Phi, psi and omega in degrees: 000150182292147170259145181244143171278166179302333177293328180287333183299336183264003178239064179291158181305319182291344174305327182253022176078011180256147176299154170294147166280167174297328177295327180283332176279331186220074187290346174256023176093142178290149180305143185240150178123150174058050182268014194270346190221028185214190182217138175278125175240129179246111183265192182296318185225018172202160175226150178214160173246108189267129174273124181286345176278309184279334187063028171219168180273136181285329173210155178223132174243138177206170176241147177247139180226039172094194185277150172274129179248004183292331185079359180284142178232148173282128188263003186261195182240187174290159182205151175291135185292119182291348177277355179247138176295155182306325181281351180265347201228166174278152174242160177307325184296332183293334179262357184296131178087350182254351185277136183210144172253007184258020180064033170223150185074204183245148168263160166277092188277121174296144167264307164275113195282138171312315186293336179266316186283336183302337181300334183266013171110166189293325180291319176301316183296315184301322182295339176292346181269004169294143181289345173295337182259015188231149172225161171285101189243131180306134180305323180301327180278311184300313182270005183235252190297326183286321174298324179291320174301310180298326177292324179293320175307310180298321182296320182281357187239161174201171177300322180286335185223073183291161171243132180259143186232133166242124187219158176173187184271159172241129173243116186273128182300327183266011175237145178291140180267133175274141176236144177234156174086176182274340189282324350257178184246136180279141177262116180297146175284328185199176178229144172246154169216124181243121182249139181227140176212157178082169185282348188277311002253176167267147182231141166224139186230131178241152172225121183232126177297142175269077190235139180297332184263021179303142178303148184247122178049065180236176177303139179279344191296321178300343182266003178285135177221179174277152173300318180304323183292323177291319180294329180291327180282328191258337185076019183250148164263102190283333181231066191294338183269359170291129179308146189307311182296320175290320178300318183299320180288315184284317189279346179273349190267131167263116177296144180260350182226160175273161171293159176259000000 
């Protein structure tokens, strides 16, 4: 995969109205593993590997470049992804009746977040409402700790210093999986988010249970884990193009502090 100097980092494709390439979304390689039941989708400002069995994406990669100050908002709703055949995807009806804003039940939780991707234009923002980018996420998580992690990523990033993210669901082998809808759609046991910045890179990795009793508006530090631990739970190689020696050093480490 191509390597970029720091000068390339400030010249993303969308600056010129063009979608990001996969290399711009995942400069250390798109996650690898579990390629047997899904499809790679590359959108304007994120890419995902969607599982036709789970009806959610096993991983999503995107780049953050700070806060959007345009004030523009997408006025539409969620939609079944047209790049997926009906038998491969979730439908709006699968989420009917489970959405709640009263901190009970599940939200349609974005993986590539609207608040981050809207910076790259209305079409990029609209694409975040594809159900390929959504999972059934407990309201307490979606509107609480997960929202705080996504906001922190935007705080740590800027057009001159982007942060690259790999995120997705965790399904635990020793726990029963809940399913919703007629298709049906799998409810994750937890979520991971791995953030990378700089040319070396620096890494931060989070693991958050998808639990109704998730802590509300608390410190992010207790959710820090090593990249290795996430890869062990998911079966994925999240940053496959980092050289092996460097990967062993970076990915085995659990940070004790957040970035500034």
